[in-house]
Phi, psi and omega in degrees: 000316180298318179297322180296318179296322179297319180297316179297319180297315180295320180295319179296319179296319179296315179298317179298319180297318179295320178297317179295321179298316178297320179295316179298320180297317180296322178296318180299317179299313180298318181296323181298312179291319178298322181296320179297315182289324178293322178290329182079012183216134173261127181257118185237131175273128178226160177293148179239007184223022180239109180306141180076330182264319178183105185226131180280128175268106184296341182288330181228000177076009181269146176254123182238148178156179183297317182289322170301327176296319178295321178299321179294321178297320179293316179298317179299320181297324179277349180075033180230170176282166181243135170237123179264138175240117180284133180228153170268169180305316184288349184258352190297310183298314180297327180297321179283308185292330180274001179074018179289331179228155174279323186219146177239121174233086194212061177047042186269116178286143179277110178234155179304321181297318181289328178297331182288335186244350180223166172267113180258116186286137171241151005288163177288158183249349179196178178204156178206166172240180178252142180212185180250139163258110188228151174293135183302328182292347179284336176057044175290131179236332182225152178297331180296341180290353180280350184304126179063016176262143179279119182236129178278152176210193179236140177301138177093352178284129187294337187271356181305309183291323180300316180292323179296310184288317186283322187241002174071021179285150174266088185277121177258104184273110181266167191288329183206172182297322181301316180292318182290321177295320179296319179296322179292315180298324183280356179083012179280350176228148177284333181196173179234126173282132182200165173296136184297325181291330177288323178296319178302317180292324179294319183286356172286345179274126184305322183292334175275317184298334182296317188244350187237162182208168171248093196272346190249170173280131184296147179242166169052054177294123184223137177285157181258145178237150164282135185247142176233172176298153182301328180289352181273357182298122181083000184270180185293323180296320177296316182296317180296317181294319179299315179297324180294318180296320177300322177295324178298319179290313185294325183263009177060028180297318183293320179291327176294322178291326174304312181296319180303319184265008175070031179268147175292146182299134180267130179300325180301314181294322179297317180297315181293322180297318178299316181296315185283340177267353184286140176236146175227124182056037177079004181240152179297130178300320181271353185085183180278339179205166181281129177225179178296338182268357181294142177301153181299329181297341184266353186273000000 
C-alpha cells in the first residue's frame, strides 16, 4: 500500500511539474511579445556581409538589403520601431540563444540540428543550394574535382562538413565573407563554397564576372527560416510571424523585393506564390495559415 501511495505521489508531482512547466512556457511566450511591445522596439539580427541580402554601409553604419526590409515589415506589423543587429554566419546561433536579438532573419537554412536548438518559423521564406565561386582558370566541371583541393568557406555553414566528407575537399572555414572573398581573390583558395543565390548576386558585378564563375550544379537545396528563441515555439510571436510570411507569399511581397534589389527570380518563390494563391472550391488551398494539416506544397 505504501509503495502504491508513493507511486501515486510521484505521478501527481510529475503531472503538476508538467502543468507548471506548460504554464511557465506560456507566460514566457507572452512576456517575450509583451517585452517587445513594452520596449517599443523589435531587435532583429540580419547579415551584414552579404550583398543584396544584408550589407553594412561603413559610411553611415546602416545595413541594407532584402532581409532588413523583411525585418522592417515585421516591426511595422507589430507596431514598434526596428533595431537591426548585424551578424556573421558564425554568430547567428549565439545571437538567438544568447538573447541578443528577438528575431533572426539572416539567410538561415532550416536543418534538423537547428530545429533542436531554435524555433524555426514556417512557412519558409526563401531557399538556396550550395555552389562554388571559382576562378575560371580552375576549370571545375564536377564536384569530385574538389578532392584534396583547398576550398574556402564560412564558419557556421551547415554544408562545410558535407562537402569535406562527400567530396574530400580541404574546406578552410573563415570567420566572415570579407576574409573568404579576399582569400579567393589572393589565390589562397581554389574556390569558395557559398549559397548559390549569393554567388549569383556577386557575379552581377563586372569585376567578379570577368574572372570568376559558378561552374557546378547546386547541391543541398534547403529552405530558409526566420528563427526565434527556443522558448518561443508555439507562442504568439511565432504565430504572428508565420501568418506574416504566408501573407508575403500570397501577396507576392517577396518577389517584389527581389525586383527591388535586382535579384534574378527564384523558382522557389514562384512555386510558393502559386500554392498560397491557389483556390479550390472557393477556398484557399493552403488555408488561412500554416497548420499540421496544410499540404506539403505550402510549407
